[in-house]
N, CA, C and O of each residue as an XYZ file, in Angstrom:
352
protein
N     116.623    105.732    116.104
C     115.805    105.658    114.903
C     115.503    104.195    114.599
O     116.388    103.344    114.683
N     114.280    103.911    114.252
C     113.849    102.579    113.842
C     114.070    102.433    112.345
O     114.191    103.421    111.620
N     114.119    101.179    111.893
C     114.375    100.942    110.475
C     113.522     99.792    109.965
O     113.332     98.786    110.648
N     113.010     99.959    108.748
C     112.303     98.904    108.036
C     113.183     98.540    106.848
O     113.548     99.403    106.050
N     113.525     97.252    106.734
C     114.383     96.796    105.645
C     113.556     95.879    104.744
O     112.949     94.911    105.203
N     113.546     96.208    103.445
C     112.838     95.386    102.467
C     113.763     95.079    101.298
O     114.700     95.823    101.007
N     113.475     93.970    100.642
C     114.285     93.561     99.501
C     114.009     94.456     98.290
O     114.942     94.943     97.651
N     112.728     94.672     97.975
C     112.319     95.535     96.873
C     111.223     96.466     97.369
O     110.437     96.103     98.244
N     111.176     97.659     96.809
C     110.194     98.657     97.226
C     108.770     98.144     97.091
O     107.944     98.386     97.971
N     108.469     97.443     96.011
C     107.093     96.994     95.796
C     106.698     95.829     96.695
O     105.528     95.447     96.720
N     107.639     95.260     97.428
C     107.301     94.219     98.390
C     106.720     94.817     99.668
O     106.016     94.136    100.414
N     107.008     96.057     99.910
C     106.448     96.747    101.067
C     105.062     97.270    100.742
O     104.120     97.057    101.506
N     104.930     97.951     99.617
C     103.661     98.532     99.192
C     103.626     98.586     97.681
O     104.624     98.915     97.040
N     102.478     98.262     97.112
C     102.318     98.362     95.666
C     102.038     99.805     95.254
O     102.556    100.286     94.247
N     101.211    100.489     96.046
C     100.784    101.848     95.706
C     101.000    102.763     96.908
O     100.949    102.322     98.056
N     101.239    104.028     96.629
C     101.326    105.019     97.692
C     102.598    104.956     98.507
O     102.606    105.383     99.662
N     103.672    104.438     97.943
C     104.924    104.305     98.686
C     105.432    105.652     99.182
O     105.913    105.763    100.309
N     105.326    106.662     98.346
C     105.867    107.974     98.717
C     105.156    108.542     99.944
O     105.790    109.145    100.810
N     103.843    108.350    100.014
C     103.088    108.823    101.187
C     103.530    108.058    102.431
O     103.759    108.649    103.486
N     103.646    106.741    102.296
C     104.078    105.908    103.415
C     105.491    106.280    103.859
O     105.788    106.312    105.053
N     106.348    106.558    102.898
C     107.724    106.944    103.200
C     107.766    108.250    103.992
O     108.525    108.368    104.954
N     106.963    109.220    103.598
C     106.905    110.492    104.324
C     106.356    110.297    105.734
O     106.836    110.919    106.682
N     105.361    109.442    105.870
C     104.793    109.128    107.180
C     105.852    108.497    108.080
O     105.961    108.839    109.258
N     106.618    107.589    107.526
C     107.696    106.964    108.299
C     108.740    107.991    108.717
O     109.171    108.010    109.870
N     109.146    108.843    107.781
C     110.141    109.875    108.097
C     109.676    110.772    109.231
O     110.453    111.104    110.127
N     108.398    111.167    109.191
C     107.881    112.066    110.226
C     107.816    111.390    111.593
O     107.725    112.068    112.616
N     107.862    110.044    111.614
C     107.854    109.309    112.873
C     109.215    108.714    113.215
O     109.328    107.869    114.103
N     110.239    109.157    112.509
C     111.598    108.719    112.816
C     111.922    107.302    112.385
O     112.773    106.649    112.989
N     111.257    106.821    111.352
C     111.500    105.464    110.855
C     112.137    105.565    109.469
O     111.636    106.254    108.581
N     113.240    104.868    109.316
C     113.948    104.860    108.029
C     113.545    103.619    107.250
O     113.423    102.537    107.824
N     113.341    103.767    105.958
C     113.048    102.630    105.083
C     114.295    102.355    104.257
O     114.772    103.219    103.521
N     114.813    101.146    104.387
C     116.003    100.755    103.628
C     115.593     99.717    102.592
O     115.044     98.667    102.925
N     115.870    100.028    101.334
C     115.550     99.120    100.238
C     116.860     98.523     99.746
O     117.743     99.242     99.278
N     116.982     97.206     99.853
C     118.243     96.540     99.531
C     118.502     96.528     98.030
O     119.585     96.912     97.591
N     117.536     96.099     97.245
C     117.703     96.004     95.797
C     116.973     97.152     95.118
O     115.802     97.033     94.760
N     117.666     98.243     94.947
C     117.078     99.412     94.289
C     116.965     99.141     92.799
O     117.917     98.683     92.168
N     115.808     99.424     92.247
C     115.641     99.336     90.801
C     115.876    100.719     90.217
O     115.912    101.714     90.941
N     116.035    100.770     88.905
C     116.264    102.049     88.246
C     115.057    102.955     88.433
O     113.926    102.478     88.524
N     115.291    104.241     88.489
C     114.186    105.193     88.595
C     113.388    105.171     87.298
O     113.949    105.202     86.203
N     112.077    105.117     87.445
C     111.199    105.069     86.287
C     110.508    106.407     86.127
O     110.369    107.179     87.075
N     110.082    106.658     84.911
C     109.335    107.885     84.671
C     107.944    107.747     85.286
O     107.483    106.645     85.581
N     107.300    108.878     85.470
C     105.949    108.890     86.015
C     105.020    108.048     85.138
O     104.180    107.306     85.646
N     105.176    108.169     83.837
C     104.326    107.428     82.913
C     104.537    105.920     83.038
O     103.574    105.153     83.035
N     105.809    105.495     83.148
C     106.109    104.069     83.294
C     105.512    103.512     84.584
O     104.935    102.425     84.591
N     105.656    104.264     85.672
C     105.077    103.821     86.940
C     103.564    103.725     86.852
O     102.965    102.784     87.372
N     102.943    104.705     86.190
C     101.489    104.708     86.045
C     101.018    103.486     85.258
O     100.041    102.841     85.638
N     101.703    103.173     84.176
C     101.342    102.007     83.359
C     101.494    100.724     84.186
O     100.618     99.861     84.147
N     102.584    100.592     84.924
C     102.787     99.402     85.751
C     101.716     99.285     86.832
O     101.219     98.191     87.099
N     101.360    100.413     87.454
C     100.320    100.407     88.489
C      98.977     99.973     87.918
O      98.273     99.169     88.530
N      98.619    100.498     86.753
C      97.341    100.134     86.127
C      97.334     98.647     85.770
O      96.339     97.959     85.995
N      98.439     98.153     85.217
C      98.523     96.731     84.873
C      98.432     95.852     86.120
O      97.821     94.783     86.086
N      99.033     96.298     87.210
C      98.961     95.544     88.461
C      97.528     95.487     88.970
O      97.064     94.436     89.412
N      96.827     96.613     88.911
C      95.423     96.652     89.356
C      94.579     95.707     88.504
O      93.768     94.949     89.035
N      94.765     95.750     87.195
C      94.004     94.873     86.293
C      94.312     93.409     86.604
O      93.402     92.580     86.627
N      95.561     93.088     86.840
C      95.959     91.716     87.142
C      95.318     91.228     88.432
O      94.802     90.112     88.487
N      95.349     92.059     89.471
C      94.782     91.675     90.766
C      93.280     91.427     90.643
O      92.778     90.414     91.131
N      92.560     92.343     89.996
C      91.124     92.179     89.874
C      90.755     91.033     88.933
O      89.740     90.369     89.144
N      91.549     90.793     87.913
C      91.298     89.652     87.027
C      91.463     88.346     87.795
O      90.658     87.425     87.653
N      92.510     88.275     88.608
C      92.734     87.065     89.407
C      91.579     86.838     90.372
O      91.140     85.703     90.559
N      91.086     87.907     90.983
C      89.946     87.772     91.896
C      88.711     87.305     91.138
O      87.979     86.436     91.612
N      88.479     87.879     89.964
C      87.310     87.510     89.169
C      87.380     86.052     88.751
O      86.410     85.315     88.921
N      88.504     85.628     88.211
C      88.636     84.247     87.758
C      88.636     83.282     88.929
O      88.113     82.174     88.815
N      89.211     83.681     90.049
C      89.188     82.849     91.250
C      87.773     82.688     91.754
O      87.383     81.598     92.174
N      87.002     83.754     91.718
C      85.609     83.710     92.144
C      84.814     82.791     91.239
O      83.984     82.012     91.707
N      85.064     82.880     89.955
C      84.361     82.029     88.996
C      84.690     80.561     89.225
O      83.803     79.709     89.186
N      85.968     80.263     89.465
C      86.338     78.859     89.649
C      85.732     78.320     90.933
O      85.357     77.149     91.001
N      85.632     79.172     91.958
C      85.009     78.750     93.209
C      83.523     78.471     92.983
O      82.990     77.482     93.487
N      82.854     79.348     92.221
C      81.436     79.144     91.922
C      81.246     77.878     91.093
O      80.326     77.099     91.344
N      82.113     77.674     90.107
C      82.007     76.476     89.270
C      82.192     75.206     90.094
O      81.502     74.210     89.877
N      83.116     75.248     91.030
C      83.351     74.092     91.892
C      82.110     73.806     92.733
O      81.714     72.652     92.895
N      81.504     74.861     93.264
C      80.301     74.701     94.076
C      79.148     74.148     93.238
O      78.416     73.268     93.689
N      78.989     74.666     92.020
C      77.937     74.168     91.120
C      78.162     72.689     90.813
O      77.219     71.898     90.827
N      79.402     72.322     90.539
C      79.713     70.927     90.231
C      79.398     70.024     91.418
O      78.820     68.949     91.252
N      79.783     70.468     92.631
C      79.505     69.671     93.826
C      78.003     69.520     94.044
O      77.530     68.437     94.391
N      77.252     70.604     93.841
C      75.786     70.545     94.002
C      75.176     69.595     92.994
O      74.320     68.782     93.344
N      75.605     69.687     91.748
C      75.091     68.798     90.705
C      75.411     67.337     91.006
O      74.570     66.461     90.806
N      76.613     67.078     91.482
C      76.986     65.705     91.816
C      76.117     65.171     92.957
O      75.682     64.020     92.935
N      75.874     66.023     93.950
C      75.029     65.616     95.070
C      73.608     65.339     94.587
O      73.010     64.329     94.958
N      73.069     66.229     93.764
C      71.719     66.024     93.230
C      71.641     64.743     92.396
O      70.671     63.992     92.494
N      72.658     64.501     91.582
C      72.689     63.298     90.764
C      72.739     62.056     91.649
O      72.022     61.084     91.412
N      73.600     62.100     92.679
C      73.697     60.966     93.599
C      72.365     60.734     94.300
O      71.926     59.591     94.425
N      71.715     61.805     94.759
C      70.417     61.688     95.423
C      69.377     61.120     94.466
O      68.584     60.259     94.846
N      69.379     61.599     93.232
C      68.427     61.118     92.227
C      68.672     59.648     91.927
O      67.732     58.862     91.806
N      69.937     59.288     91.809
C      70.317     57.922     91.493
C      69.861     56.975     92.600
O      69.380     55.881     92.304
N      69.999     57.368     93.865
C      69.583     56.538     95.003
C      68.065     56.394     95.016
O      67.565     55.296     95.262
N      67.319     57.461     94.760
C      65.864     57.436     94.801
C      65.297     56.595     93.667
O      64.311     55.886     93.868
N      65.891     56.655     92.490
C      65.346     55.963     91.332
C      65.633     54.460     91.357
O      65.018     53.717     90.593
N      66.519     54.006     92.185
C      66.846     52.564     92.220
C      65.878     51.794     93.014
O      66.013     50.577     93.141
């Protein structure tokens, strides 16, 4: 039997762990979680999953914005430098 060892369950997968666990079992792979957390209710897990999704997409959105802002700033600086050279 093969084994996958992880420190925490959510380090292996954020969502769909139970499906992945069943898939592993059917292929003779054991998943060993070293630091087991307390069992949570379905509602608690659902709230945590939704918050995680919101956090991930917010980070992507803000990261995208900062990348766009950086590009705009670089373009403006280049245009200003070009204008400054031409006007002298």
